[in-house]
C-alpha positions in Angstrom: 124.5 107.5 134.8 122.5 107.8 131.6 122.9 105.4 129.1 122.1 105.7 125.2 121.8 102.5 122.8 123.7 103.2 119.4 122.5 101.0 116.7 124.8 100.7 113.5 127.8 101.6 115.8 130.5 99.4 114.3 131.6 101.9 111.9 131.0 105.3 110.3 128.8 107.6 112.2 127.5 105.0 114.4 131.0 104.4 116.0 132.0 108.3 116.2 128.5 108.8 118.2 129.1 106.0 120.8 133.0 107.2 121.2 132.0 110.5 121.9 128.8 110.6 123.8 131.4 107.5 125.7 133.7 110.3 126.4 131.2 112.6 127.7 130.1 110.5 130.6 127.6 108.5 129.1 127.3 104.4 129.1 126.9 103.2 126.0 125.7 100.3 124.2 127.1 100.0 120.5 125.3 97.4 118.7 126.2 95.8 115.6 126.7 92.6 113.5 130.4 92.6 112.8 131.9 90.1 116.0 135.3 91.1 115.0 134.4 95.0 115.0 132.6 94.5 118.4 136.1 93.2 119.9 137.7 96.2 118.9 135.2 98.3 120.2 135.2 96.3 124.4 139.3 96.5 123.3 139.5 100.1 122.9 136.5 101.0 125.6 138.9 99.0 128.1 142.2 100.7 127.4 140.5 104.0 127.9 138.5 103.0 130.5 135.4 104.1 128.5 131.5 103.0 129.9 131.1 101.4 126.1 129.8 97.9 125.8 129.4 96.3 122.7 126.2 94.3 122.0 125.8 91.6 119.0 122.9 93.0 117.1 120.7 92.4 113.9 118.3 95.0 113.2 116.2 93.7 111.2 116.1 90.3 112.9 113.0 90.5 115.4 114.5 87.6 117.9 117.5 89.6 118.0 115.6 93.2 119.1 113.7 91.2 121.8 117.4 89.6 123.2 118.9 92.8 123.2 116.4 94.9 124.8 116.3 92.0 127.6 120.6 92.6 127.5 119.8 96.3 127.9 117.8 95.9 131.5 121.2 93.8 132.7 123.9 96.0 131.4 122.1 99.2 132.6 120.7 97.1 135.7 117.5 97.8 135.5 117.6 101.5 135.0 117.2 101.1 130.9 117.6 102.9 128.3 117.5 107.5 128.3 118.2 107.6 124.5 118.0 105.7 121.6 120.0 106.8 118.5 118.7 104.5 115.2 121.7 105.0 113.0 122.0 101.2 111.3 121.1 101.6 107.4 123.2 101.6 104.1 123.1 102.3 100.9 121.8 100.5 97.8 122.8 102.5 94.3 121.6 102.0 90.9 118.5 103.6 88.8 115.7 102.3 90.1 113.4 100.4 87.7 117.0 98.2 87.5 116.8 97.0 91.4 115.3 94.4 92.4 112.6 93.5 94.3 114.5 91.9 96.9 116.9 94.9 97.3 114.3 97.1 97.6 112.8 95.6 100.2 115.8 94.9 102.1 116.8 98.4 102.2 113.4 99.9 103.6 114.1 96.4 106.3 117.2 98.1 107.4 117.0 101.8 107.2 113.1 102.4 108.0 111.6 99.4 109.5 114.2 98.8 112.1 113.7 102.1 113.3 109.9 101.4 114.3 111.0 98.0 115.5 113.6 99.5 118.0 111.7 102.2 119.0 108.8 99.9 119.9 110.9 97.5 121.8 112.9 99.8 124.0 109.8 102.3 124.6 108.8 101.0 128.0 112.4 102.1 128.9 112.1 105.0 126.7 109.0 106.0 128.5 110.0 105.3 131.9 113.5 107.8 131.8 111.4 110.1 129.5 114.3 109.9 126.8 114.9 111.1 123.5 114.9 109.3 120.2 117.3 110.2 117.3 116.9 109.0 114.2 120.0 109.5 111.6 118.0 110.6 108.4 120.1 112.6 105.1 119.5 115.4 102.9 119.2 113.0 100.1 115.5 112.5 101.3 115.1 116.2 99.9 116.6 115.7 97.1 115.3 113.5 94.7 118.9 112.4 93.4 118.5 110.0 90.4 121.0 106.5 91.0 120.5 107.1 94.7 117.1 107.1 94.5 116.2 104.3 96.6 118.1 105.5 99.5 116.6 109.0 99.5 112.9 107.3 99.3 113.8 105.1 102.6 115.6 108.3 104.1 112.4 110.1 102.7 110.1 108.3 104.7 112.1 108.2 107.8 111.7 111.8 107.6 108.0 111.6 107.8 107.9 108.8 110.9 109.9 111.0 112.9 107.4 113.7 112.8 104.7 111.3 113.4 106.5 109.7 116.2 107.6 113.6 117.8 103.6 114.0 117.9 102.6 110.6 119.1 105.2 110.4 121.7 105.1 113.6 123.3 102.6 113.0 125.9 105.0 110.5 127.2 107.8 113.0 127.8 109.7 111.1 125.0 111.5 113.7 122.5 112.3 112.8 119.2 114.7 114.3 116.6 115.8 113.7 113.5 119.6 114.6 112.3 120.4 115.1 108.3 124.5 114.5 107.7 125.2 116.0 104.5 128.4 114.5 103.1 130.4 112.7 105.4 133.6 110.9 104.5 132.7 107.3 105.3 132.9 104.5 103.8 129.1 104.9 103.0 129.3 105.8 99.2 132.3 102.9 98.5 129.8 100.7 100.1 126.7 101.6 98.3 128.5 101.5 95.1 130.2 97.8 95.9 126.6 96.4 97.2 125.8 95.8 93.6 128.6 96.7 91.2 127.2 99.6 89.3 128.4 99.8 86.3 127.6 95.8 85.9 124.8 93.9 84.4 121.5 94.0 87.1 121.3 91.0 89.1 120.3 87.9 87.3 116.9 87.4 89.6 116.0 90.6 88.9 116.3 91.0 84.7 116.3 94.8 83.3 112.4 95.8 82.3 114.6 97.9 79.2 114.3 96.4 76.0 117.6 95.5 74.9 118.8 98.0 72.1 116.1 100.2 73.5 116.5 104.0 74.3 117.0 103.4 77.9 118.8 100.5 78.0 121.1 102.4 76.1 121.2 105.9 78.4 121.5 103.5 81.2 124.3 101.7 80.3 125.7 105.0 78.9 125.4 106.8 82.1 126.7 104.0 84.4 130.2 104.3 82.4 130.3 107.8 82.7 129.3 108.1 87.0 132.3 105.2 86.8 134.8 107.9 85.3 133.8 110.6 87.9 134.0 107.9 90.7 130.2 107.6 90.8 130.0 111.1 92.8 128.3 113.9 91.0 126.3 114.1 93.6 128.8 115.6 96.4 128.5 119.7 95.8 130.6 120.5 98.4 133.7 118.6 100.4 132.4 115.8 102.6 133.1 116.9 106.6 134.6 114.4 109.2 132.0 112.1 111.0 133.2 113.8 114.3 131.1 116.4 113.4 127.7 114.4 113.1 129.2 112.9 116.6 129.8 116.0 118.2 126.0 117.3 117.3 124.7 113.9 119.3 126.2 114.9 122.0 125.1 118.2 121.9 121.6 116.5 121.4 121.8 114.4 124.1 122.9 117.1 126.9 119.8 118.8 125.5 121.1 121.8 125.2 118.4 122.2 122.4 115.1 121.0 121.8 114.7 121.5 118.0 112.8 119.0 116.1 115.9 118.4 113.2 119.2 119.0 112.1 120.9 119.5 109.5 124.9 119.4 108.9 127.2 120.8 107.6 125.5 124.5 107.8 126.4 124.5 103.5 124.3 121.0 103.3 121.3 123.6 105.0 122.2 126.2 102.7 122.0 123.9 99.3 118.7 122.9 100.6 117.4 126.5 100.9 118.7 127.4 97.1 117.4 124.3 95.8 113.6 125.7 97.0 114.2 128.7 95.2 115.2 126.7 91.8 112.5 126.7 89.3 111.2 122.7 88.9 112.0 122.0 85.2 116.2 123.7 85.2 116.5 121.8 88.4 115.2 118.6 86.7 117.7 119.5 83.9 120.4 120.0 85.6 120.0 116.5 87.3 119.7 115.0 83.9 123.1 116.6 83.0 125.4 115.6 86.1 123.8 111.9 85.8 124.2 111.9 82.2 120.4 110.7 81.6 120.2 113.3 78.9 
């Protein structure tokens, strides 16, 4: 049996990937922070006779990463992990200069630094098994979209390190792949919106840098109000797809049917990225300002 470890597996894309991989015959270690969700995963796996083992893990805690790596050796009877799916992550909405330093750092910790730490910690097992690392990115890494700019920035950094790791780990026979989903039907944006109450004032610990009554203060207040009126979704230019589409793609990657270095899902998202390259930058910037009420 080949073993796959999935981070952020208690909801959304991670949960779907864990389930699909187990149904495809892989042993899956589903990692997450929420005990109740992990117990539900365990119960569902037992009911459906799947080799799907829940494991409590906070990917920002070095101690928990160390303990999780030790447990993977026990769970796999010393075989180790064949595939690591770095999926753990979350979004933080808000205009960049209104976010606190703590919010900036925490999103990098969860979405970026955890990928390096997990890959490093499992490197001996991955090298032993000539394994695969799959990093879950986003098309927002290539769109520079206002109001979700921090998330796009973090995913852009993830895109870069995935390219670097692919070259650096090739000599050990480790394959590194990037998956960049477009709009997906998950609670992602609802969670992102709730994470800082968009439309409310920024945290008291991080006062807005804009002078009260100044142009930017007025502009951003008006933009937040208008965004709330359209449910904060002016950037969803095509209907979101079901999360299982991403999970099915991950299964195909694990099965090594293709050795491509990155994938965009759905096809419409890839077409959108190609189309945007043809639009002059000034015109594209103008469109973004109008879409997010920043003009």
